[in-house]
TIDOPA-468487 format. One record per residue (C-alpha): residue in three letters; x, z negated, y negated. Coordinates in nm, 2 decimals, decimal comma. Each point is the difference from the previous one (the first is absolute). Layout:
<nodes>
ALA / X / Z / Y
...
</nodes>
This chain:
<nodes>
UNK / -1,39 / 2,96 / 0,45
UNK / -0,01 / 0,14 / -0,35
UNK / 0,25 / -0,13 / -0,26
UNK / -0,18 / -0,23 / -0,24
UNK / -0,28 / -0,09 / 0,25
UNK / -0,10 / -0,37 / 0,00
UNK / 0,14 / -0,14 / 0,32
UNK / -0,10 / -0,37 / -0,05
UNK / -0,28 / -0,14 / -0,22
UNK / -0,10 / -0,37 / -0,02
UNK / -0,36 / -0,03 / -0,13
UNK / -0,11 / -0,36 / -0,11
UNK / 0,22 / -0,15 / 0,28
UNK / 0,00 / -0,38 / 0,04
UNK / 0,20 / -0,19 / 0,25
UNK / 0,04 / -0,37 / 0,09
UNK / 0,28 / -0,15 / 0,20
UNK / -0,11 / -0,31 / 0,20
UNK / -0,26 / -0,22 / -0,15
UNK / -0,09 / 0,09 / -0,36
UNK / 0,34 / 0,13 / -0,09
UNK / -0,08 / 0,32 / -0,20
UNK / 0,28 / 0,25 / 0,00
UNK / -0,19 / 0,31 / -0,14
UNK / -0,31 / -0,02 / -0,22
UNK / -0,20 / 0,33 / -0,03
UNK / 0,31 / 0,22 / -0,02
UNK / 0,00 / 0,37 / -0,09
UNK / 0,29 / 0,25 / 0,02
UNK / 0,09 / 0,34 / 0,14
UNK / 0,32 / 0,16 / 0,12
UNK / 0,05 / 0,37 / 0,02
UNK / 0,21 / 0,20 / 0,24
UNK / 0,37 / 0,02 / -0,10
UNK / -0,01 / -0,31 / -0,22
UNK / 0,28 / -0,26 / 0,02
UNK / -0,16 / -0,33 / -0,07
UNK / 0,14 / -0,35 / -0,04
UNK / -0,22 / -0,31 / 0,06
UNK / 0,11 / -0,28 / -0,23
UNK / -0,11 / -0,36 / -0,03
UNK / 0,11 / -0,36 / 0,03
UNK / 0,11 / -0,14 / 0,34
UNK / -0,32 / -0,08 / 0,19
UNK / -0,23 / 0,22 / -0,21
UNK / -0,10 / 0,20 / 0,31
UNK / 0,22 / 0,32 / -0,01
UNK / 0,05 / 0,01 / 0,38
UNK / -0,38 / -0,05 / 0,04
UNK / -0,06 / 0,33 / -0,18
UNK / 0,22 / 0,17 / 0,27
UNK / -0,20 / -0,17 / 0,28
UNK / -0,32 / 0,13 / -0,16
UNK / 0,14 / 0,35 / -0,03
UNK / 0,10 / 0,01 / 0,37
UNK / -0,33 / -0,16 / 0,11
UNK / 0,17 / -0,31 / 0,15
UNK / -0,23 / -0,20 / -0,24
UNK / -0,35 / 0,10 / -0,12
UNK / -0,14 / -0,08 / -0,34
UNK / -0,28 / -0,26 / -0,06
UNK / -0,16 / 0,23 / -0,24
UNK / 0,05 / 0,36 / -0,13
UNK / 0,13 / 0,31 / 0,17
UNK / 0,34 / 0,14 / 0,08
UNK / 0,01 / 0,38 / 0,02
UNK / 0,29 / 0,17 / 0,17
UNK / 0,05 / 0,38 / 0,01
UNK / -0,11 / 0,15 / 0,33
UNK / 0,28 / 0,06 / 0,25
UNK / 0,25 / -0,18 / -0,23
UNK / 0,28 / -0,16 / 0,21
UNK / 0,13 / -0,35 / -0,11
UNK / 0,32 / -0,17 / 0,09
UNK / 0,10 / -0,35 / -0,10
UNK / 0,35 / -0,14 / 0,00
UNK / -0,06 / -0,33 / 0,19
UNK / 0,17 / -0,32 / -0,09
UNK / 0,10 / -0,11 / 0,36
UNK / 0,06 / 0,19 / 0,33
UNK / -0,25 / -0,13 / 0,25
UNK / 0,15 / -0,19 / 0,29
UNK / -0,12 / 0,25 / 0,26
UNK / 0,21 / 0,27 / -0,17
UNK / 0,33 / -0,19 / -0,02
UNK / 0,10 / 0,11 / 0,35
UNK / -0,06 / 0,37 / -0,06
UNK / 0,28 / 0,25 / -0,06
UNK / 0,02 / 0,14 / -0,35
UNK / -0,14 / 0,33 / 0,14
UNK / -0,30 / -0,17 / 0,16
UNK / -0,06 / -0,21 / -0,31
UNK / -0,04 / 0,32 / -0,21
UNK / -0,20 / 0,18 / 0,27
UNK / -0,26 / -0,28 / -0,03
UNK / -0,06 / 0,10 / -0,36
UNK / -0,17 / 0,32 / 0,11
UNK / -0,33 / 0,04 / 0,19
UNK / 0,12 / 0,32 / 0,16
UNK / 0,34 / 0,08 / 0,16
UNK / 0,26 / 0,13 / -0,24
UNK / 0,25 / 0,23 / 0,17
UNK / 0,36 / -0,01 / -0,11
UNK / -0,05 / -0,32 / -0,20
UNK / 0,37 / -0,09 / -0,02
UNK / 0,08 / 0,21 / -0,30
UNK / -0,30 / -0,14 / -0,18
UNK / 0,13 / -0,35 / 0,08
UNK / 0,34 / 0,09 / -0,13
UNK / -0,14 / 0,13 / -0,33
UNK / -0,22 / -0,30 / -0,06
UNK / 0,29 / -0,25 / 0,09
UNK / 0,21 / 0,19 / -0,26
UNK / -0,27 / -0,07 / -0,27
UNK / 0,01 / -0,38 / 0,07
UNK / 0,38 / 0,01 / 0,03
UNK / 0,01 / -0,11 / 0,36
UNK / 0,16 / 0,30 / 0,16
UNK / 0,34 / -0,09 / 0,13
UNK / 0,25 / 0,21 / 0,20
UNK / -0,15 / -0,12 / 0,33
UNK / -0,30 / 0,15 / 0,17
UNK / -0,26 / -0,27 / -0,06
UNK / -0,30 / 0,16 / 0,19
UNK / 0,07 / -0,21 / 0,32
UNK / 0,07 / -0,33 / -0,18
UNK / -0,25 / -0,28 / 0,05
UNK / -0,19 / -0,10 / -0,32
UNK / 0,08 / -0,37 / 0,05
UNK / 0,37 / 0,07 / -0,01
UNK / -0,03 / 0,08 / -0,38
UNK / 0,04 / -0,27 / -0,26
UNK / -0,29 / -0,12 / -0,21
UNK / 0,10 / 0,23 / -0,29
UNK / 0,04 / 0,30 / 0,23
UNK / -0,34 / -0,07 / 0,16
UNK / -0,16 / 0,00 / -0,35
UNK / 0,15 / 0,35 / -0,05
UNK / -0,14 / 0,11 / 0,34
UNK / -0,35 / -0,11 / -0,12
UNK / 0,04 / 0,20 / -0,32
UNK / 0,12 / 0,30 / 0,20
UNK / -0,30 / -0,03 / 0,24
UNK / -0,23 / 0,07 / -0,29
UNK / 0,21 / 0,27 / -0,16
UNK / 0,04 / 0,20 / 0,33
UNK / -0,38 / 0,05 / 0,02
UNK / 0,00 / 0,20 / -0,34
UNK / -0,36 / -0,13 / -0,06
UNK / -0,24 / 0,12 / -0,27
UNK / 0,00 / -0,36 / -0,14
UNK / 0,32 / -0,20 / 0,04
UNK / -0,03 / -0,37 / -0,06
UNK / 0,33 / -0,19 / -0,06
UNK / 0,00 / -0,38 / -0,03
UNK / 0,33 / -0,12 / -0,16
UNK / 0,20 / 0,29 / 0,14
UNK / 0,32 / -0,09 / -0,18
UNK / 0,03 / -0,34 / 0,17
UNK / 0,32 / 0,00 / 0,21
UNK / 0,11 / 0,34 / -0,13
UNK / 0,34 / 0,02 / -0,16
UNK / 0,07 / 0,23 / -0,30
UNK / 0,06 / 0,32 / 0,21
UNK / -0,31 / -0,08 / 0,20
UNK / -0,21 / -0,03 / -0,32
UNK / 0,14 / 0,32 / -0,13
UNK / -0,08 / 0,19 / 0,32
UNK / -0,36 / -0,14 / 0,00
UNK / -0,05 / 0,08 / -0,37
UNK / 0,11 / 0,36 / 0,05
UNK / -0,24 / 0,04 / 0,29
UNK / -0,29 / -0,14 / -0,20
UNK / 0,07 / 0,22 / -0,30
UNK / -0,01 / 0,31 / 0,22
UNK / -0,30 / -0,12 / 0,21
UNK / -0,30 / 0,23 / -0,08
UNK / -0,27 / -0,23 / 0,13
UNK / -0,15 / -0,33 / -0,13
UNK / 0,22 / -0,31 / -0,01
UNK / -0,12 / -0,36 / -0,08
UNK / 0,27 / -0,26 / -0,04
UNK / 0,01 / -0,38 / -0,04
UNK / 0,33 / -0,09 / -0,14
UNK / 0,17 / -0,24 / -0,25
UNK / 0,30 / 0,23 / -0,05
UNK / -0,06 / 0,14 / -0,35
UNK / 0,29 / 0,25 / 0,00
UNK / -0,11 / 0,14 / 0,34
UNK / -0,36 / 0,04 / -0,12
UNK / 0,09 / 0,17 / -0,33
UNK / 0,17 / 0,28 / 0,19
UNK / -0,31 / 0,14 / 0,17
UNK / -0,32 / -0,18 / -0,11
UNK / -0,26 / 0,19 / -0,21
UNK / -0,29 / -0,26 / 0,00
UNK / -0,05 / -0,37 / 0,04
UNK / -0,28 / -0,21 / 0,14
UNK / 0,03 / -0,34 / -0,15
UNK / -0,18 / -0,28 / 0,20
UNK / -0,08 / -0,28 / -0,24
UNK / 0,03 / -0,34 / 0,18
UNK / -0,25 / -0,16 / -0,25
UNK / -0,28 / 0,26 / -0,04
UNK / 0,03 / 0,13 / 0,36
UNK / -0,03 / 0,35 / -0,15
UNK / 0,23 / 0,31 / 0,02
UNK / 0,12 / 0,17 / -0,32
UNK / 0,11 / 0,36 / 0,04
UNK / 0,28 / 0,13 / -0,21
UNK / 0,19 / 0,33 / -0,03
UNK / 0,38 / -0,01 / -0,02
UNK / 0,29 / -0,17 / 0,18
UNK / 0,06 / -0,37 / 0,02
UNK / 0,17 / -0,03 / -0,34
UNK / -0,27 / 0,21 / -0,17
UNK / -0,27 / -0,22 / 0,14
UNK / 0,18 / -0,32 / -0,08
UNK / 0,03 / 0,12 / -0,37
UNK / -0,37 / 0,11 / 0,00
UNK / -0,11 / -0,35 / 0,13
UNK / 0,22 / -0,18 / -0,26
UNK / -0,14 / 0,22 / -0,28
UNK / -0,36 / -0,06 / 0,11
UNK / 0,06 / -0,38 / 0,02
UNK / 0,15 / 0,00 / -0,35
UNK / -0,31 / 0,19 / -0,14
UNK / -0,24 / -0,24 / 0,18
UNK / 0,19 / -0,30 / -0,13
UNK / 0,00 / 0,14 / -0,35
UNK / -0,38 / 0,08 / 0,01
UNK / -0,07 / -0,35 / 0,13
UNK / 0,21 / -0,17 / -0,27
UNK / -0,19 / 0,19 / -0,27
UNK / -0,33 / -0,09 / 0,15
UNK / 0,10 / -0,37 / 0,03
UNK / 0,09 / 0,00 / -0,37
UNK / -0,34 / 0,16 / -0,09
UNK / -0,19 / -0,24 / 0,24
UNK / 0,17 / -0,30 / -0,16
UNK / -0,09 / 0,12 / -0,35
UNK / -0,37 / 0,05 / 0,10
UNK / -0,01 / -0,35 / 0,15
UNK / 0,15 / -0,16 / -0,31
UNK / -0,26 / 0,19 / -0,22
UNK / -0,28 / -0,11 / 0,23
UNK / 0,11 / -0,36 / -0,03
UNK / 0,02 / 0,02 / -0,38
UNK / -0,35 / 0,16 / -0,03
UNK / -0,15 / -0,25 / 0,25
UNK / 0,14 / -0,29 / -0,21
UNK / -0,18 / 0,13 / -0,31
UNK / -0,33 / 0,00 / 0,19
UNK / -0,33 / 0,16 / -0,11
UNK / -0,02 / 0,38 / 0,03
UNK / 0,37 / 0,02 / 0,07
UNK / -0,06 / -0,14 / 0,35
UNK / -0,14 / 0,34 / 0,10
UNK / 0,32 / 0,17 / -0,13
UNK / 0,21 / -0,26 / 0,19
UNK / -0,20 / 0,09 / 0,32
UNK / 0,07 / 0,38 / -0,06
UNK / 0,37 / -0,08 / -0,05
UNK / 0,01 / -0,19 / 0,34
UNK / -0,17 / 0,29 / 0,17
UNK / 0,25 / 0,25 / -0,15
UNK / 0,28 / -0,23 / 0,13
UNK / -0,15 / 0,01 / 0,35
UNK / -0,03 / 0,38 / -0,01
UNK / 0,36 / 0,03 / -0,10
UNK / 0,10 / -0,24 / 0,28
UNK / -0,17 / 0,24 / 0,25
UNK / 0,21 / 0,29 / -0,14
UNK / 0,32 / -0,17 / 0,11
UNK / 0,17 / 0,17 / 0,29
UNK / 0,13 / -0,16 / 0,31
UNK / 0,37 / 0,05 / -0,04
UNK / 0,17 / 0,11 / 0,32
UNK / 0,21 / -0,28 / 0,14
UNK / 0,33 / 0,16 / 0,07
UNK / 0,20 / -0,09 / 0,31
UNK / 0,15 / -0,33 / -0,04
UNK / 0,36 / -0,07 / 0,11
UNK / 0,07 / -0,32 / 0,19
UNK / 0,12 / -0,29 / -0,21
UNK / 0,38 / -0,05 / -0,02
UNK / 0,11 / -0,23 / 0,28
UNK / 0,30 / -0,19 / 0,13
UNK / 0,09 / -0,04 / 0,37
UNK / 0,14 / -0,36 / 0,00
UNK / 0,31 / -0,05 / 0,20
UNK / 0,03 / -0,27 / 0,27
UNK / 0,17 / -0,31 / -0,13
UNK / 0,31 / -0,17 / 0,14
UNK / 0,16 / 0,30 / 0,17
UNK / 0,37 / 0,06 / -0,05
UNK / 0,29 / 0,21 / 0,14
UNK / -0,03 / 0,32 / 0,21
UNK / -0,37 / 0,06 / 0,08
UNK / 0,05 / 0,33 / 0,19
UNK / 0,32 / 0,12 / 0,16
UNK / 0,03 / 0,36 / 0,13
UNK / 0,28 / 0,06 / 0,26
UNK / -0,15 / 0,30 / 0,18
UNK / -0,31 / 0,21 / -0,01
UNK / -0,18 / 0,21 / 0,27
UNK / -0,13 / 0,34 / -0,12
UNK / -0,17 / 0,29 / 0,18
UNK / 0,19 / 0,33 / -0,04
UNK / -0,02 / 0,32 / 0,21
UNK / -0,24 / -0,18 / 0,24
UNK / 0,25 / -0,27 / 0,07
UNK / 0,04 / -0,36 / -0,12
UNK / 0,33 / -0,03 / -0,18
UNK / 0,16 / -0,32 / -0,12
UNK / 0,18 / 0,01 / -0,34
UNK / 0,22 / -0,28 / -0,15
UNK / -0,11 / -0,16 / -0,32
UNK / 0,14 / -0,28 / -0,22
UNK / -0,27 / -0,11 / -0,24
UNK / -0,09 / -0,36 / -0,10
UNK / -0,32 / -0,06 / -0,19
UNK / -0,02 / -0,32 / -0,21
UNK / -0,27 / -0,11 / -0,25
UNK / -0,08 / 0,26 / -0,26
UNK / 0,17 / 0,29 / 0,19
UNK / -0,21 / 0,31 / 0,05
UNK / 0,08 / 0,26 / 0,28
UNK / -0,14 / 0,35 / 0,02
UNK / -0,01 / 0,14 / 0,35
UNK / -0,01 / 0,38 / 0,00
UNK / 0,00 / 0,28 / 0,25
UNK / -0,22 / 0,29 / 0,13
UNK / -0,33 / -0,05 / 0,19
UNK / 0,06 / -0,08 / 0,36
UNK / 0,34 / -0,18 / -0,04
UNK / -0,16 / -0,33 / 0,07
UNK / -0,05 / -0,17 / -0,33
UNK / -0,35 / -0,15 / 0,07
UNK / 0,11 / -0,11 / 0,34
UNK / 0,30 / -0,17 / -0,14
UNK / -0,20 / -0,18 / -0,27
UNK / -0,25 / -0,12 / 0,27
UNK / 0,29 / -0,14 / 0,21
UNK / 0,15 / -0,18 / -0,30
UNK / -0,34 / -0,15 / -0,09
UNK / -0,03 / -0,13 / 0,36
UNK / 0,36 / -0,13 / -0,01
UNK / 0,07 / 0,22 / 0,29
UNK / 0,24 / 0,27 / -0,13
UNK / 0,32 / 0,02 / 0,19
UNK / 0,30 / -0,04 / -0,23
UNK / -0,21 / -0,13 / -0,29
UNK / -0,01 / -0,38 / -0,06
UNK / -0,25 / -0,19 / -0,21
UNK / 0,05 / -0,36 / -0,11
UNK / -0,24 / -0,21 / 0,20
UNK / -0,18 / -0,17 / -0,29
UNK / -0,07 / 0,32 / -0,19
UNK / -0,37 / 0,09 / -0,04
UNK / -0,07 / 0,37 / 0,03
UNK / -0,26 / 0,20 / -0,19
UNK / -0,06 / 0,33 / 0,17
UNK / -0,20 / 0,30 / -0,15
UNK / -0,08 / 0,25 / 0,28
UNK / -0,11 / 0,35 / -0,09
UNK / -0,28 / -0,02 / 0,25
UNK / -0,11 / -0,35 / -0,13
UNK / 0,01 / -0,14 / 0,36
UNK / 0,14 / -0,33 / -0,13
UNK / -0,36 / -0,05 / -0,11
UNK / -0,27 / -0,10 / 0,25
UNK / -0,27 / 0,27 / -0,05
UNK / -0,27 / -0,24 / 0,15
UNK / 0,07 / -0,27 / -0,26
UNK / -0,16 / -0,01 / -0,34
UNK / 0,24 / 0,03 / -0,30
UNK / -0,06 / -0,38 / -0,06
UNK / 0,06 / -0,10 / 0,36
UNK / 0,32 / 0,21 / 0,02
UNK / 0,15 / -0,14 / -0,32
UNK / -0,12 / -0,36 / 0,08
UNK / 0,21 / 0,02 / 0,32
UNK / 0,30 / 0,12 / -0,20
UNK / -0,02 / -0,30 / -0,24
UNK / -0,05 / -0,23 / 0,30
UNK / 0,32 / 0,13 / 0,17
UNK / 0,20 / -0,03 / -0,32
UNK / -0,11 / -0,34 / -0,13
UNK / -0,20 / -0,16 / 0,29
UNK / -0,33 / 0,02 / -0,19
UNK / -0,24 / 0,26 / -0,13
UNK / 0,06 / 0,05 / -0,37
UNK / -0,33 / 0,14 / -0,12
UNK / 0,09 / 0,01 / -0,37
UNK / 0,32 / 0,20 / 0,07
UNK / -0,20 / 0,25 / 0,22
UNK / -0,27 / 0,06 / -0,26
UNK / 0,24 / 0,04 / -0,30
UNK / 0,23 / 0,23 / 0,21
UNK / -0,26 / 0,23 / 0,13
UNK / -0,17 / 0,04 / -0,34
UNK / 0,33 / 0,14 / -0,13
UNK / -0,01 / 0,26 / 0,27
UNK / -0,36 / 0,10 / -0,09
UNK / -0,15 / -0,16 / 0,31
UNK / -0,31 / -0,17 / -0,14
UNK / -0,35 / -0,10 / 0,08
UNK / -0,12 / 0,08 / 0,35
UNK / 0,32 / 0,18 / 0,09
UNK / 0,17 / -0,34 / 0,06
UNK / -0,24 / -0,05 / 0,29
UNK / 0,02 / 0,36 / 0,13
UNK / 0,18 / 0,07 / 0,33
UNK / 0,34 / 0,15 / -0,06
UNK / -0,08 / 0,29 / 0,24
UNK / -0,29 / 0,10 / -0,23
UNK / 0,22 / 0,04 / -0,31
UNK / 0,14 / 0,33 / -0,12
UNK / 0,37 / 0,06 / 0,08
UNK / 0,09 / -0,06 / -0,36
UNK / -0,18 / -0,33 / 0,00
UNK / 0,17 / -0,11 / 0,32
UNK / 0,33 / 0,07 / -0,18
UNK / -0,10 / -0,23 / -0,29
UNK / -0,10 / -0,27 / 0,24
UNK / 0,34 / 0,04 / 0,17
UNK / 0,17 / -0,06 / -0,34
UNK / -0,22 / -0,30 / -0,07
UNK / 0,12 / -0,13 / 0,34
UNK / 0,37 / 0,04 / -0,10
UNK / -0,06 / -0,19 / -0,32
UNK / -0,16 / -0,29 / 0,20
UNK / 0,27 / 0,01 / 0,27
UNK / 0,28 / -0,09 / -0,25
UNK / 0,26 / 0,18 / 0,22
UNK / 0,38 / -0,04 / 0,00
UNK / 0,03 / 0,35 / 0,15
UNK / -0,23 / 0,28 / -0,11
UNK / -0,03 / 0,30 / 0,24
UNK / -0,19 / 0,30 / -0,14
UNK / -0,08 / 0,32 / 0,20
UNK / -0,15 / 0,28 / -0,23
UNK / -0,18 / -0,23 / -0,24
UNK / -0,13 / 0,29 / -0,21
UNK / -0,22 / 0,16 / 0,27
UNK / -0,37 / 0,00 / -0,10
UNK / 0,06 / -0,20 / -0,32
UNK / -0,16 / 0,12 / -0,32
UNK / 0,28 / 0,14 / -0,22
UNK / -0,11 / -0,23 / -0,29
UNK / 0,11 / -0,30 / 0,20
UNK / 0,35 / 0,13 / 0,10
UNK / 0,19 / -0,09 / -0,32
UNK / -0,14 / -0,35 / 0,03
UNK / 0,11 / -0,03 / 0,36
UNK / 0,34 / 0,15 / -0,07
UNK / 0,06 / -0,26 / -0,28
UNK / -0,10 / -0,28 / 0,24
UNK / 0,24 / 0,12 / 0,27
UNK / 0,28 / 0,06 / -0,25
UNK / -0,03 / -0,36 / -0,13
UNK / -0,03 / -0,15 / 0,35
UNK / 0,27 / -0,26 / 0,04
UNK / 0,03 / -0,02 / 0,38
UNK / 0,17 / 0,24 / 0,24
UNK / -0,18 / 0,34 / 0,03
UNK / 0,01 / 0,29 / 0,24
UNK / -0,20 / 0,31 / -0,12
UNK / -0,09 / 0,33 / 0,16
UNK / -0,17 / 0,25 / -0,22
UNK / -0,02 / 0,38 / -0,02
UNK / -0,12 / -0,01 / -0,37
UNK / 0,31 / 0,04 / -0,22
UNK / -0,19 / -0,05 / -0,32
UNK / -0,11 / -0,34 / 0,13
UNK / 0,34 / -0,10 / 0,13
UNK / 0,16 / 0,09 / -0,34
UNK / -0,21 / -0,27 / -0,16
UNK / 0,14 / -0,27 / 0,23
UNK / 0,33 / -0,18 / -0,02
UNK / 0,20 / 0,11 / 0,31
UNK / 0,33 / -0,17 / 0,07
UNK / 0,11 / 0,18 / 0,31
UNK / -0,11 / 0,32 / 0,19
UNK / 0,04 / 0,03 / 0,38
UNK / -0,05 / 0,37 / 0,10
UNK / -0,06 / 0,01 / 0,37
UNK / 0,07 / 0,37 / 0,02
UNK / 0,36 / -0,04 / -0,11
</nodes>
């Protein structure tokens, strides 16, 4: 394939999801070989849908998608299929290729190095299900990278990667000579390698194509909005003057009525010249997670903790007590058992960790499995309010979800049909309505639009109950009040 050749072209592509939910409306764009492109847009705008159209998993209602002949495409999937969990690592990677790859082990080692998953052990014979959720996410990323495709599609690749992991991946992408298209909310990561941006506008359902990295494009959009607002303000002033003149002439009657009519027509012409100002991504409204009332004393007591080290379960002593308004950060590398520990605590089933019996728990899981994907947003949150207060509090549900940008038909959409970012916002709405005494958070930044993160960090920092947090995003953690750190690796 020649450098600079167009490898993907969307021509007047329209796509609907479900009944009458337009995602793309007559969209045009093209991507050339070797470009490093970011897809930006609000949670739920349809960024992952573009990937499914590129791979052919979905087909457009209207328009054409042209792919370069013989161009190979690899997508970093979000979840490992159940039928692949029992494979060895070697077999998992062999499945990525249609033909047998001889001497695949060195290739596996190289790609595990890129995603920062290569340990001292030989992992080729390990079963995929024996890896933690974070490690499985890295395997998925590696399964796309190992194919060295002509078009590499990465959906939120920095989720679950620590700083060294992100550095390895960035270095790989900078050196990668073929086409890369990335969906990500990590501005620093994107700035290091992106040279173009496709912006999917949630309101117009169109794609705007920009040249430059994330920051360049953000500045271009801001400048354009300022110009449009200025133009509209000048036109509004002129329109008002013409209408006032028309009214004055009309009052005088006679021949001046014709002048008044011309003035009104001029005002209408000016009205048509106004431009639709691009609605920039909104951040969610500032919110508070209310704390459960009437809880006192030690809410959580840690006496010992089970971790997973060198393929063995190891018990370590601990002496930590969490009362109201005390925030604990749980740290440690992928695979040590942080998510498993949080799940056991949430189920009140963690050996050596005791939770006061009357404490209500709010639990944010990184895979959103605390939400029933078959329920609508409303049904799920109605059940939450019923469990907390014994009745459905419709007013609280509506006002809470609106703050998280869940409006209109989305309230009656099944949770399974929402984007990952929207599921995350529903999970936060659920925490607000739960009014927990103990808040447990496992990677709460995954899939969330970066504009929302300062708002979320402030709400967590100000939360007045007991909190246990796991996060691999240091910039996010820095914005939250942390009273104690428990490093499981030490």
